C-alpha positions, 0 to 999 in steps of 0.5 A, a space after each residue: 509390471 509391479 503391483 501398483 499398475 495392477 491395482 490401476 488397472 484393476 481400478 480402471 476395470 471397475 469404474 468401466 463395469 460401473 458405468 456399464 452397471 449404470 444402464 444395465 440393471 444387473 450390475 450395481 454401476 456406481 457402487 462398483 465406480 467408487 469402489 474402483 476410485 478409491 483403489 485408485 485412490 489407495 493405490 496412490 498411496 491418496 496423493 492425488 485423491 484425498 479423504 473430502 474428495 473420497 467423502 463426496 464421492 460417497 456421498 454421490 454413491 449414496 444418492 445415486 442408489 437413494 435416486 435410484 430407488 426413489 425413481 423406480 418407486 415414484 413412477 409406479 406408485 403415481 401410476 398406482 401400480 401393485 407390489 406384482 407389478 414392480 415384482 414384474 418390472 425387475 424380472 422383465 428387466 433381468 429377462 430383458 437383458 438376454 434381448 439386447 438393447 430392446 429388451 433393456 427397453 422393453 422388458 421393464 414395461 412388459 413386466 410391470 404389465 404381466 405382474 398388473 394384470 396378474 393382480 387384478 386377475 382379470 383381462 377385463 379392458 379396463 384392467 388391461 388399460 390400467 395395467 399398460 398405464 402402470 407399465 409406461 410408469 414404471 417404465 419412465 421410472 426407471 428411464 428417470 432413474 438411469 438418466 439420473 444415475 448417468 448423470 451422476 456417475 459422470 459427476 463422479 468422473 469428473 470430480 475424481 478427475 479433476 481431484 488427481 489433476 489439481 
């Protein structure tokens, strides 16, 4: 196996891991995909993928990062989440990874809920209701961010494939 083939295999692996990373928050999904695409372009001496395509892919990568932060923050801010709720959502997401798909779905919600309850230091029914609203808002923000990242990831894959074969 020659070195170019190894580079292409590594590039494909980076793209696949990156695609997984768009739904697994612990991995920097779209940046990994971009790194794989850049490696593939380099391995092919930029014959199939040129500078213009790489610039567009880089911009889409940056948009993906901005969308991820915006969607999460917007979802939480819209329902009045505290910093502890945001931190709780992140911790809940990481811990949720240990429990597979159910953990990924419910971890951010539970983490935001607990963070908001800790912020107010009260189990008063009004506070529990507000904390639940914060948990749902944060979870919806994460869900929207993930959907947008997936859309951008597939747009990048399509653009890369189109540029490669044209």
